[in-house]
C-alpha angles and dihedrals in degrees: 000000000000137000135208121196124191133181097008113124107289092352107098113156089340115166128193130181114211122228118245091258117352125023116196115203114204137169145117123303113287092015093128104266095126091043089056091056092043095056090058091048094050094048104035109024110026133079121256114287100035092123119088132195089256089066091070117097114254092246089055092051087053088053089052091054090049091049090054091050092049092051092049090049090049091054090054091049090054090050089052091049098250096131096164092052090046093053091049092052091046091053090049091050093052091048091054096054108119128244139183119219138186116191120190123192111200121195124207141180128236090247094055123105101253098186095098092054098031093116090054095055107085104159127083096207109123090203093061123082105180138108127187126209117193121196118189135185112194146124106300097198105030099174092047090047094051093044090051089052092050092048094046126090091239116103097188112074090200090060090044093051092051089058094044105045088137086083088066120080141177116240132181132206146163118236135190102233091211093049112031091186089065098085135148125195116235135204121232088249089058089053093048090051091054099039135020117196128196131178138205113188129204097238101064113160111257124163120213095172126104091250089066094202098151101065090186094165093047089056088050091056090048089056090047091052091054090051095052096041112127091016105068125067092220088064090057091050091051092050092050090052091048090049091057090051091048092053091053092047093050090065091049090050091053091055095040095050098035093104091048091053091048091051090052090054091048090054091051102255092117093047095057108100093219093058128075129209112280117241131179116215134175121249119178122190109198094211091051091049090054091054107098091347101083132068133189114226135181122233123211137182097280139004132029124328117269126230119258092254091067092069097067133250097272097058092041091051092051094049091047093053092047090051090051092052092050090048092049091053092050090047090053092047097052098040112117113234093023112236119248090241143348124230116201123194118198116185119207100328089182091080106121093356119118116233098262091049090051093059094043091047094058093047093049094047091053090048090050093051091049092048094062105086113213095017105129096199138155121197121206113191125186117200149163092198120115088197092060090045091052092051094045097053131214099290093063096049125105111185116209110211118185099162092119093053095257124073123259120184116212116203109218091196085073093050097089089061089061096056109119114215089208089059096045096042116119118265115275131070114014119250107251095198131252111344120236117252090011114185115242092242092050092047092050091050092047093050091048090052091049091050090050091050092051091048091049093052092047090048090050093052093047092048091047090053090050097046100037098034089227114207096196090124093062103039128107090212135008131215120192114203133181104228153357096281094061091040092057096044103041097081089056091044090053090051092049094045091071125213127088099298090100089063094056129083101256116182113208110201125189110217104159125235098289104039107059087090091063089063093056099096093042093051092047090048093052093039091211112158106259137184118200112205107195141153131255090230092197118201142174112284096232140042118016091344096248112199115266141166116285092247092061107125110261092003117176134196124249091196108119092202093057094043100044108023120020124039088349094220131128111193120078090227092056092046091053090050095050115113130221093269092057090053094056135065120173109311095346129087130178125217121196134161120301130168118283117243109287094011134095099197117101125204122235094208139019090263093054092045090052091048091053092048095045107031093129094052092046092049091054097042120101138189100024128134098248098045093113088070088066097050134080121247090268092053099259113148116241121235121237092259091049091050091053092047092050098036094128093052092044091053090049090053094057102111099193124028092196091053089050090053091053090046089056092051088052091057116093099201117044136126133221114256109258097244092056093043090054090049093051091049089055091047095048118103095248090061094061 
């Protein structure tokens, strides 16, 4: 199943392919996730008139303004006698009137019962198994609407349209996707027979105060009762009991209202042949009795039961969602005729749920959906939870990207196809591509190795998401760092760097020195702006490439990211000579050590780069955990110049990198190493 939305807020020509069972929608704030759910609600669950003018995309509102101007110009042309020009302008105005559309393509198998979607299937090709439902919200009577605007006293067509939304209507139709002219109009009942939609929103009303006025769970049980009515024996028992009470009350009503009935006859009401005797009878509806008359309580080992609010929002939220799912299933089961499929939307279920419960919840919901034989259901879940993402896996994710101003949906189930075996190959000799005149056996072995490399990288990323709870799918910007030191210090560096970067959601992800390369395809696929902060990792040019200072003659880097991604250079000399363009590709930039202003020395690691940038502050500091690194063997403190001259040795003497990070935070006067500062300036909003 797939959907295409056009003209609704950020969604302009937006297409999304649903997962086989559960689709997880992710993305930054205000990327269009809620709008995607809302367009389904407004077309398929709400009463007529739920749309407003503000639901139209901005470009469509501009078209509406242009349509109004064309119609006004046409009226002037008619006044001037230019009928042909007027008709041309009127046609242009009608064509510019905005619309909102939702197009659903539903796939089916030959063995499926097609009766619920029979009115949607318009082709006679036995090889095709698709049906297309088109929902549209637009001006139903365009000429009348535009004439009314022209004749009104309102000059602004936007203001006029807000007051005359009755001109806009929802319509439904079935379309042959291979022949768009082959279209049949549908009634809302036809749509409901084909597709049933239900929604659970994040902001359900739950009360955790002692007054307990919300009764969110009680309302959930009321909804469940309505769903199981006429299908559960306990409902019959309840109705029998209510019937006995009604019979007794009917006699009481006769006695209580006897004088009223006599007075009516005295005044002539009972003598008029067209009127019957008035009688009051009891009619109890179980579902209505439950409304406001039931409460959920929690029992415990001793003492009275406690109100539902005493159990906390998280547990109440979980029970409420479970009740809704059970009710939706019962609703689907008892519907006559049964809909072709049911589409469930669940918005941000993580609200009030602790992290472990979020992951377990998603797994259990999927298990529940699979356990219901014959339930043709699709679940669409929007979330900001990295725990839910980790449990759902790549194939279920749909990433909403609105960086360009219009929404693009990226299907993570297609991501594995993009993995490049050259990128994911182990460090060592570079892959030179497919050999010429390759023997069939060698080619088969090579392809098998490439497939294994792709699978290994995908497995690594999925395991990383699960273990690290990576929030890369929700961040405005991403920074990849090598270790704990940078991870601890970057928030403070962002604050000190100035600019508006500190106001954005920046995800700092620790990937180690060798694994940033494995994120390459994912970052390029998501196109999220990313800074990679990594080390030069200088080494001797020959032998086993033992680590060495950056000024070692002929020194090379052992950093796979620098060698094989950005800037794709190996020698330290070449890396120092690389310009800004070589360090950037698309939305990704790398930052590695460069000389500080006024210096020529270059650090091999973050620690050495920080020492070179802050030698004066470190020489003056006292009483911190790493101070032995800045002393001679006999305990004499090094001067700032000596620290700079022996920066490589000082960095090697730091016993604990985490202690060094906390030492830095304890300093009051320190500066950001130049290479990181340049990277943060690039990442900041003003550098877009």
